N, C-alpha and C positions, 0 to 999 in steps of 0.2 A: 788586604786586611783593613777592616774598618778601624778608625782611630777611637780609642776609648775616651768617652766624655764622663768626667766625674763631677757631680754637682756638689754644692754645699751640704745639702741633706745626706748625700752619700758619705761625705767626710764625717759629718756629725754622727751618723750611725756607726761608722767604722771606729770612731773614738769611744763610743759607748760600748761597742762589742769588746774592745780592749779592757774596759773597765774604768775609764776616766769618768769622773763625776764632779759635781760642783765643789769649788774650793781646792781642787788639785794643785799641787806644785810640781811642775814637770819641766825637765830638760829635754828639748826636742832636737834630735838629729834627724834631718830630713833628706830625702831624695825624691822630690815630687815628680820627676820624670816617669817614675814607675806607675803613677796614676793616670797617665795619658794626658789628655787635655783637661785641665781643671778650670771650671768656670770662675773667672775673676782671679785666677792664679794664686799667689801667696796671700793676697788679701782675702780671698774666699776661704782659704784654709784657716787664716787667723780668725775670721768671723765664726767659722765652725767650731774652732777651739773655744772661743769666748761663749758661744751658745752652750757648750757642754760644761766648762768649768766655771762659767760666770765671772763677773768682775772681781769676785773675791778670790779667784784662782790666779796663779802666777806662772808665766811662760818664760823660761830661759833658753837661749840658743847659743851654740858655739859661734864665736866670731874670731877664730884662731888666725894666727899669722905665721904658722909653721912653714918653713921654706922661704920665707921672705928674705931679702937681702939683709945682712947685718947693718947696712947703711940706712935701712928704711927708718924714718922718723915716725914713731907711733903716736898718733893723736887720737885718744879714745873717743872723741867726739866726731871724727871725720874719716879716719882711716878705714877703708873697706876690709872685710875679712877675706881670707884666701881659700877658695874651693870649699866653702861651707854651705853653699847652696842659696837659692833665691829666698827661701823662707827666712833664713838666718839674717839675710841682708834686709829683708822687709821689717823684722822685728827690730833690728839695730837702729833703723831710721825712723821708727815711730816716735811721735812726740811723747816725752816722759820715759822713754827707754833709758835704763841705767847700764853703763858698761864698766867692767872691772878694769884693773890697772896693769894686769900682767901683759907684757909685750909679746908673749908667745901663746899661751893658752888662756885667753880672755873670753868672757862671756857677756852677752847683753840680755837684759831681762826687763819685763814690764808686768806690773801687778803689785799687790801689797807686800809680797815677800822678796821682791827684786832688790830691796835695799840691803839685803845681806851682802850683795856684791860690793857695797861701799865699805865693808869691813875688812876686805882683803887688800893687803898692801902691794901685792904683785911681785914680791921678792922670791916666790917659789912658783914654778909653772906646774909642778906635780908634787904629791906627797903632802906632808904636814904643812899647814898654813896656805895651801893653794886654794884656788877657786873650788876645785873638786872636794877638798876636805870640808870646806864651809858649807857647800850646797848639800853634801850628803849628810852632814850633821844637822842641817836644818830640815831634813826629811823630804828632799826632792827625789822623785822617781825619775827614771830615764825612758823616754819614748823614742823608738827608732821608727820614724814615720816613713814607710816605704824604703827605709835605709837598710841595706844588708848588714848583718851583725858585725863583720870585720871592719866595715867603713865607719860605723857609728860607736864602736865599743872603746871609745877613748878612756873610759873609766879603768879599763885593764891596765893601761899605762901608769895611771895613778896608783893603783894597788900594787904594781910591780915596784914602784918607788917605796911605797910603805913596807913592802916585804923585803926590799933591798935585794932583788934578784941579782945573781952574780954576772950576768951578761950585760948589764948596764952600769954606768958609773955617773956620779955627780960631777957636773961642770958648771962654772959661772959664765953666763953670757951677758955681755954689756949691750944695751940698746939705748937709743935716745928717745925720750918720752916727753910729750907736751903736757905741761901743767894746765890747770883750769884757767889761769890768768894768761895763757899764751906763751909764757916762758918755757924753756926746755931744760931737761936735766939728763945726766947719764944715769941709767938705771941698771943695776945688776940683778940678774934673775937666775935662780938655780934650775937646772934641768937635768933630767936623768936619762942620758943619752945611751944608745947602743955602743958597745965597745967596738963592734965590727959592722961595717956597712953591708957585709955579705950575709949577715944574720937574717933569716926568714922566720917569722913566728906564725903559728896557726891559731888565731884567736877562736876559731870554731871549737876548739878543744874545750874552752871555757863555756861556750854556748851549750855544748852537749851536757856539761855538768849541770848547768842552771836548768836546762830543759828537764833533765831526769829528776831534778828536785822540785819541778813546778814553781820555779822562781820567777817566771814571766808568763804573761798571757800573750797569744798570738792570734791575729785576725787578718783576713784578706778583704781587699776591696778591688774588685776586678782583677788585674794582674799584679796589683801591689800587695805586699805583705809587710805587716808592721808588728813590732814587739813592744810591750810595756813591761819594764823590769820593776819588780817589787824591791822595796828597801832591803829585804833579805838577800838579794842577789849580790849586793855589795859585800856583806859579810861573808857570804860563801866564796866569793872570788878571792878576798883577802886570805881566808883560811886555806883554800886550795893552794895559793901561791906560797904561803908560809910552809905548808906541808911538803910541796914539791916546787922549789924556786925555778926550776927549768921546765915547768909544766907546758908552757906555750910553745916550746921548741919541739915537742912531739917527736916525730920520726927523724928530726935533724940531729938528735943526740946520737953519739957513737954507739 
C-alpha cells in the first residue's frame, strides 16, 4: 500500500473545508499520523493553519500532564506534554508561545488571544476557573485534526465537572510548580476524578447528539477525518449532561 503524502496545500484546503477562516480562535487536538506523511511535519501543519487563519488568528493546543508521576516538577516553560502529539509539542516550543499554569490540564497558545491563558491561576484543572472555562468563554472553537472524537473530546470532562455528574468526585492534588523566576512552590489543583477505575465511558454518545444537531462540521483529507466543533456544541453538551448526568455511561448502566 502506497504511503499517503499530504502537502501544505492539502492541509489548507482541509481546514477551509471544515469552515476555518481568518481570525479564528481554535483549540487543536491532533493525531497527524492519520494524514500519512505530511510534508515538513508539524511545521507544515502550522504554516497551513496560519495561511488559513492569518496572524490575527490564535492557535491553542493541549499540553497535558495527565498520568505523570505526582513527583514530576512542572516547569511551564520547559516540561514536555504527555501523549498530546507532535503538533502540540511544536506549538509549545514556538517563540512567543504562552503556557497556562495548571499542572494537569494546561494549554499552550500562540496568537493575539493566547494571552487569555495568563488569566488562569491553575487551581482547577476542570470546571469553573479552569483553562476550559476561560477558553470557551473567550469564544474558542475545538478542532479535532485527524483526531478520533473520544481521544480529543476532553471538553466533555470539563462539562461533567460543571454538571457535577455522580460518578466523579472532586479531589485536591498537590504538585510542585516552577515559578517564572526559577523558584518552586507547592501547588494545589482541583480535579474531578472517576470514583471507580473500572468505569468505562462512551463519549461517542455525545458525538451522536452533536452530529444530529449539526453542531460540528466534518471533512476528510485522504484517510484522515477531522471535526470542527461550533460554540453551540459546548452548550449542548452541558445541557445534555445536566438532563442525564449518566449519559456517557450508556449501556454500562444497570
